[in-house]
C-alpha positions, 0 to 999 in steps of 0.5 A: 593658581597658587599666587605664591608660585609666580614665575620670575618676570610675571605678575598675578591679576584677578580674573572672573569667578575669583580666579587669578591670571598670570601675565608678564610684568611689562604687560598691562590690563586694559578694557576695550572702552579704554583702548577704542573709540566706539563708532556709530554703525548702521541698521540696514538688513541684507535686503537693503544691500546690492552688488553695486553702488558707491558705499560699501556695507559690512554686514555681521553675517559676512564676518561669521561666514566670509572674512574670518579675521581679516577683510582685505578690501583689495581682494574681497567682495563687499556689498553696497548700500544706497548712500541715502540709507546710511546718513551720518555714519562714519567711513571706516579706516585701515586698522578699524576692528569690526566685531559681530555683536550677534551669534548663533552660538558661544563659539561665534560670539565676539567674531571680529575682522580687521580692515586693510587696504581701504584706500579710497573706498567708502565703507560703513559698518552695519547691522549687528556690528560694533566698530572700534577705532584705536586713537592713541596708537597703543594697539598695533592694528594686526595685533587687534584682530586677535584680541577677541580670540584670547581665552582670557577675553573670550570667556568674558564675552561668553559671560556677557552675551545674552539671549537663547537662540541668538546670543547678543553682545552689547556695546556697554558690556564690550567696553567693560571687557578686559584684555592683556596688552603686551608692549608694542614691540611684542604686539608687532612680533606676535602679530607677525608670527600669527599672520604668517600662519594665517597666510599659510591657511589662506593659501591652502584654502585657495588651493582647496577651492581651485582643486574643488573647481577642477573636480566639479568640471571633471565630474561634469565632463567625465560622468556625461561625456566620458573619456576620449569619445568621438561618437555619441547618440541621442537618448530620451531623458526626463521631461521629454528631453533628449541628451547625448551620451557616448555610443557605447554607454547605457541608461539604467535605473539605479535598482537595475545596477544595485540593491537599494535597501532601507529600514522601514515600518516595524523595523524602525527604532524605539527608545529601548533599542538604543545602547551605549558604545560597546553594547551594540552595533553602530547605526548610521544615519544622515548625520554621519554624512558630511556636507562634502559627501564623506563618511563622518564618524564624529557622532555615532549611535549604537543599537542592540545586537537584536536590532542589528540581527533582525535586518541582515539586508541592511548590515553595512560592509566596506564599499557599500554606499549610504544615501540620505532620504530624510533630513539632509536629502540626497547626501551620499557617502561611501563606506571606505573601510571596515567599521565592524558590525554596523546597520542603518537607521530609517533616515538613509538607504543602503546601496550595494552594487556587486556588479558595478564598481561602488566608486563609480556609482558613488560619483554618479550619485553625487553628480549634477544630473542625479542631483537634478533628479532629486530636486525635481522629486523633493521640490514637489513635496511638502516634507522633503523625503525621497522614498525608496521607490523614487531612489530605485528609479534614479537614472544612471549613465553607465559606461563600460566597466573599464571606463567606469574604473578609469573615471572613478580613478581620476576623480578619486585622485583629485579627491585625495589631493583635496583631502590632503590639503584639508588635513594640512589646513586642519593641522595649521589651524590647530597650530595657530590655536595653540600658538595664539593661546600661548603667545597672547597670554604670555605663556611663551614670550617672543624675543624683541 
């Protein structure tokens, strides 16, 4: 930054590595040590926690996974610890800020939560956490929850963390970290704007979760009982067990209704087979199937045209299905659009169903009853692996074709609702990220 070209109403402060930072004249730079009292925290592991008791315990893992910036004690479930194991720990108050001091990556370093609605609950801060309390009233509580997300602050945290596989942030280093501090009126206004976006994100997430629960129940009902049936028959299932299915349904092995093909033996890959984008065909693997069983093209691998051409039986087309047989066992994705010339690697199999609809088969393969078949196979092996022979013998419940289409249509419509809400949530998060960096650094000023 050219320190001579400073905007009116702004000043320059020195940052890390000889860089300079522009911020409003009325803002201050304060260290965390100046702003907060550092409270004593516990050392109890997850093994010491339970679902009931009289003292709640905040574990750093829940900061990373469950609470995402705000812990509303009225709505969130907080584990308990035996009170004899946490002697001399102070009870937390509304507005206290809890920072996780350990993370598996730089992105998670400094993750924090603000406590709200504690009321008469007794809560302590535990393992791998740093508990902060502002005592002089110069930090608006709702503003404090965003402090560790400010780029100016985050870069300092990343510079201070230590470790290789786990990154740790010490109390002493956190005390040194500097943060921009707007006037109290601006803090309140900024916090309100960001909290409104957070509320929209949380509301959208609740809609997603509700729709996902609906989908789970519908799948269980539709894929085993069908639509509107009154007559059922008993059929032989696994382990000598009988199950009831609609009278006009059948049970077939997967290889009776689809072709299951994989890249095996000498047709695997060597280092020479890999090429850059544009120089060969896409090669899909288990990493291209998301945890939601959707096709994920974020990271693609490419192989030579020769490698693509040598195995026509595993060349991928629209409506084919891929299933992970190594790595993330049992993940499934349907190819729902044209990808161009594409093949598969040895970690997945390709499933083609010209006779039966791929949409219905996709839902059958991600159903609970097929999942149990996969689990029974992989639980008995040292190395998690589904062989092509085992996949061929998955039992699939098959309705008449017109009912398959209706079932697939119902579930597809529910999935579309989930995807739309997830996309909306993603847009809101992007909006929030952009707003945060501009508001919390003073690039955009709020009117007060």
